[in-house]
N, C-alpha and C positions, 0 to 999 in steps of 0.2 A: 653113843659117844657125844659128849658135850664138847663143842669147839668154840673157843673165844677168839675173835679176830680183833686186831687193833695194832697199836704200836706201843713199844715197851715204855716210853716216857710219858704217855698220856695219863693224866690224873684220873680220868674216869675209868680207864682200863686198869690202872693200879687198884682202884676201889673195887672193881668187879673181881679181879684176881684175888684180892684179900678176902672178899666175901665168900668166894668159891672155896678157898682154902680153909677158912674158919668153919664153913659148913660141910667140910670133908667131901666136896663134890669133885670127883675125878674129871679132869678136863684136859684138853690139848690146847695150847696157845699157838696161834698162827699170827706171826708178825707180818703185816702187809709189806713192809720194806724189805725184810730179809728173806721171807718165804715167797713173796710175790702173790699174784692173783691171776686167775685165768678168765678168759672172756666168757665162757659158759657159766662160770660161777657168778660173775657180776650180773650177767643177764638174768640168771635165776633169782638173785636177790631183788633185782628191779621188778621182775614178774611178781614176786611175793609181796614186797613192801611198797613198790612204786618208787620211781627215781626221786621224787620230792622228799620222801621219808629217808631215803638212803644217803642223799647228798647233804652234807653239813654246810649250810649257807652262812654259818657263823665262823667257819674255819678261815684261817689265814690263806689257805690254798684257794678257797672260793673267792675271797676278796681280791686275790691277785689275778684272777681271770679277767680278760678284757670284757667290756660290756657286750660286744657282739656274741661272744661265746656264751655268756650268761643268758642273754635274750633268746638264743637259739637252742637252749637246753631242752632236751626231750629224752625219752628212754634210750634211743640209739646214741645220741650225742653224750649222754651221761655215761654210758658204757665206755666209750672211747676216752672221755675225760678221766674217769676213775682208773682205767688201765694206765693212763699216762701219769696220773697223780693219785695214788691210792689214799692219800690223806684227805681226799674229798669225802670219804665215807664217814658218816656219823659213827662215833665210837663209844663204847665197844659194840661189836656186832656179835650176837651169840646164836648158835644153832644147837638146839636141845629138844628132845622129845618131839621131833618132827615139827618144830616151830622155829621161826627166825625172827629176831627182834634187835633193835638198835637202842643204844643208850643203857645207862645203868640206874636202876632203882631197886633197892633191897627188897621191897615188898613184891615187885614184879618178878624178880629172880626167885623169890621164895615160892610164889604161885607156880612158876614154871618148873622149878627143880625139886621142890620139897613137897609135892602133892602126896 
């Protein structure tokens, strides 16, 4: 099962959803805000991707964090920060074919999903 994680109003998520639909890929959409996230799920993503890849340092949410929080960021602190503010996650995040990745690029999705 392909699961796409994000928030409904994110432009990158909209592009990913459109691509999935155009390529007739069955997927489940999980909205961080309305569906929530679990600690084990976030820890798993950090184990797979690393917190540096998972956290979107360009996001408004990151920019609004105080300097002390940013400077102390590590895997454990990232889990706590993401659970408190899921929009810290780089979007979209996709789980498919036993792989997890962040961001949207059509050619990457094609390699992942249309092999």
